[in-house]
C-alpha positions in Angstrom: 0.1 -0.1 0.0 2.7 2.5 0.9 4.7 1.4 -2.5 1.4 2.3 -4.5 0.8 5.5 -2.8 4.7 6.5 -3.6 4.4 5.8 -7.0 5.4 8.6 -9.2 2.5 9.3 -11.1 -0.1 8.2 -8.1 1.6 10.8 -5.9 0.5 13.7 -8.1 -3.1 12.2 -9.4 -4.3 9.7 -6.5 -4.9 10.1 -2.6 -4.7 7.2 -0.6 -6.1 6.6 2.7 -6.1 3.4 5.2 -8.5 2.4 7.8 -8.8 -0.7 10.3 -11.7 -2.9 11.0 -12.2 -0.7 14.3 -13.4 2.2 12.2 -16.8 1.5 12.5 -18.3 4.5 11.0 -16.0 4.2 7.8 -17.0 0.4 7.7 -20.7 1.2 8.1 -20.4 4.2 5.7 -18.7 2.3 2.9 -20.7 -0.9 3.9 -17.6 -3.2 4.1 -18.4 -6.7 5.0 -14.7 -8.5 4.7 -11.1 -7.3 5.3 -9.1 -6.2 3.4 -11.2 -4.1 1.0 -10.2 -1.7 -1.4 -12.8 1.2 -2.6 -12.0 3.8 -4.9 -14.0 7.0 -5.0 -14.0 9.3 -8.0 -15.8 11.8 -9.7 -16.0 15.5 -9.6 -18.1 15.1 -6.3 -16.6 11.6 -5.3 -19.9 10.4 -6.2 -18.9 7.1 -8.0 -17.5 4.2 -5.9 -15.9 1.1 -7.0 -14.6 -1.8 -5.1 -11.5 -3.7 -6.1 -12.1 -7.6 -6.9 -8.9 -8.3 -7.9 -5.9 -10.0 -6.4 -4.1 -8.3 -3.5 -1.1 -7.8 -5.0 1.0 -4.8 -6.3 1.0 -5.1 -9.8 -2.7 -6.0 -10.2 -3.7 -2.8 -7.9 -1.1 -0.7 -9.9 -2.9 -1.6 -12.9 -6.3 -1.0 -11.7 -5.5 2.5 -10.1 -3.4 3.1 -13.1 -6.4 3.3 -15.6 -8.4 5.9 -13.7 -5.0 7.6 -12.8 -3.5 7.8 -16.4 -6.9 8.9 -18.0 -6.9 12.0 -15.6 -9.9 10.9 -13.7 -11.4 13.4 -11.4 -9.2 16.1 -13.0 -11.1 19.5 -14.3 -11.7 20.4 -17.8 -12.7 23.9 -18.5 -16.4 25.0 -20.1 -16.5 25.6 -23.6 -17.9 29.3 -22.9 -17.0 31.4 -20.5 -19.2 31.5 -17.0 -19.8 27.8 -17.6 -19.1 25.2 -14.6 -16.0 23.3 -14.9 -16.8 19.4 -16.0 -14.9 16.6 -15.0 -13.1 14.4 -17.6 -15.8 11.8 -16.5 -18.5 14.1 -17.7 -16.5 14.8 -20.7 -15.5 11.1 -21.3 -18.7 9.2 -19.7 -17.2 5.8 -21.3 -14.3 5.9 -18.7 -16.7 5.5 -15.9 -19.5 3.5 -17.6 -19.4 -0.4 -16.7 -20.3 -1.4 -20.2 -19.6 1.8 -22.4 -20.6 2.1 -25.9 -17.6 1.6 -28.5 -17.7 4.6 -30.8 -15.2 6.8 -32.8 -14.7 8.8 -29.5 -14.5 6.3 -27.2 -12.6 3.6 -29.2 -9.1 4.3 -28.2 -9.9 4.7 -24.4 -11.8 1.5 -24.0 -10.3 -0.7 -26.5 -8.0 -0.1 -29.2 -5.0 1.8 -27.5 -5.1 -0.1 -24.2 -4.1 -3.4 -23.1 -6.2 -6.9 -23.2 -8.8 -8.3 -25.2 -11.8 -6.5 -26.2 -15.3 -8.4 -25.6 -17.8 -6.3 -27.7 -21.5 -7.2 -27.5 -23.2 -6.4 -30.7 -26.8 -5.0 -31.1 -29.2 -3.7 -33.5 -30.0 -0.7 -31.7 -29.8 0.5 -28.3 -28.6 -1.9 -25.4 -31.2 -2.5 -22.5 -30.6 -2.3 -18.8 -30.8 -6.1 -18.4 -28.2 -6.7 -21.2 -25.9 -4.2 -19.7 -26.7 -5.9 -16.3 -25.9 -9.3 -17.6 -22.5 -8.2 -19.2 -21.5 -6.6 -15.8 -22.1 -9.8 -14.1 -19.8 -11.7 -16.7 -17.3 -9.1 -16.4 -17.1 -9.6 -12.9 -16.7 -13.5 -13.1 -14.2 -13.5 -15.9 -12.2 -10.5 -14.0 -11.9 -12.6 -10.9 -11.2 -15.8 -13.0 -8.3 -13.9 -14.7 -6.9 -12.0 -11.6 -4.0 -14.4 -11.3 -3.3 -15.3 -14.9 -2.3 -11.6 -16.1 -4.7 -11.4 -18.5 -7.4 -8.8 -19.1 -10.7 -8.3 -20.7 -12.7 -4.8 -21.4 -16.2 -5.1 -22.0 -18.3 -3.0 -24.4 -21.2 -2.9 -26.7 -21.7 -1.7 -30.2 -24.7 -0.5 -31.8 -24.6 -1.8 -35.6 -27.5 0.1 -36.8 -25.1 2.8 -36.7 -21.9 1.3 -37.1 -22.8 -0.3 -40.4 -19.1 -0.6 -41.6 -18.4 -2.7 -38.6 -21.4 -4.8 -39.2 -20.0 -5.6 -42.6 -16.5 -6.7 -41.0 -18.3 -8.9 -38.1 -21.0 -10.3 -40.2 -23.1 -12.0 -37.2 -25.7 -14.3 -38.5 -28.2 -12.6 -35.8 -28.2 -10.3 -33.0 -27.6 -9.9 -30.5 -24.0 -11.4 -31.0 -20.7 -10.9 -29.6 -17.0 -10.9 -30.7 -13.9 -10.9 -28.9 -11.3 -8.7 -30.6 -7.5 -8.7 -30.2 -6.2 -5.1 -31.3 -2.8 -5.9 -30.6 -0.1 -6.6 -33.4 -2.3 -8.3 -35.6 -5.9 -7.2 -35.6 -8.3 -10.1 -35.4 -11.5 -11.3 -33.8 -13.3 -14.3 -32.5 -17.0 -14.3 -33.4 -19.9 -16.1 -31.3 -21.2 -19.0 -33.6 -25.1 -18.8 -33.6 -25.0 -22.7 -34.8 -26.4 -23.6 -38.4 -29.8 -23.2 -37.9 -29.5 -20.0 -35.3 -30.2 -22.2 -32.5 -27.6 -20.4 -30.3 -28.8 -17.3 -29.1 -26.6 -14.1 -27.9 -27.0 -14.7 -24.2 -24.9 -15.1 -21.4 -24.4 -18.6 -21.6 -23.2 -18.4 -25.3 -21.0 -15.3 -24.4 -19.3 -17.2 -21.7 -18.9 -20.3 -23.9 -17.3 -18.0 -26.5 -14.7 -16.7 -23.8 -13.9 -19.9 -22.3 -13.1 -21.1 -25.9 -10.8 -17.8 -26.3 -9.0 -18.4 -22.7 -8.7 -22.1 -23.5 -7.0 -21.6 -27.1 -9.8 -23.4 -29.1 -11.2 -20.1 -30.7 -10.8 -19.3 -34.3 -9.7 -15.6 -34.7 -10.3 -14.0 -38.0 -7.9 -11.6 -39.4 -9.1 -8.0 -39.9 -8.7 -7.7 -44.0 -5.8 -5.2 -44.9 -5.1 -4.8 -40.9 -7.2 -1.6 -41.1 -10.2 -1.0 -38.9 -13.7 0.2 -40.9 -14.4 3.7 -40.9 -16.4 4.9 -37.6 -19.8 6.2 -38.1 -20.2 10.0 -38.1 -22.6 11.0 -35.1 -24.1 14.6 -34.8 -23.5 16.1 -31.3 -26.2 18.9 -30.3 -24.3 22.1 -31.3 -21.3 20.4 -32.2 -19.9 19.2 -35.6 -20.3 15.5 -36.5 -17.9 13.0 -34.8 -15.1 12.1 -37.2 
């Protein structure tokens, strides 16, 4: 813990605290039921709380803290017009704090293509539902726990193929919803969910879990991205702003 708090970048961007089981008020306030427990608070008003679920070792802890430290979480960015309230980085980049963010032109570098690990992309024909988000969050926690001692990492997200039509052409899902596991490192490639000859396999918790088990077991078939170049991203109009490039 002392080593983490002394790390060069963390000293500048993160505040560390320590409490014991005897600190009843804090234990009750943060609803701690087991020890040790590590909780992160972030956001412009410390409104977001997240509990660490990985292995209690320096390197995985450093990676977990580093995701938010390196992205400038909690820093302030100036408003576009004088007199406007400052917004936190989290408000400017909401995908950094979402459990299952949407993969778009703006978010892609932060949540998938410029970071470590594999990208688990849930493919939808339209918007994602709250139930689907909960399902993916549950899978994320399950596999994060399984991978904590293997040095592997998976990042979870979803994509609206009604909008991102070029990626629909790339992934060619036989039905939706579906999923792909994308490896964005060195050689761009992806493994997709097999829905069966008659579409009997639906894109649900079980089939996605089975796909990930195949990937982790080395049994999944990965397809190379043609030309090793990602398709073009959809241009999205933002209110009062130019289209997203």
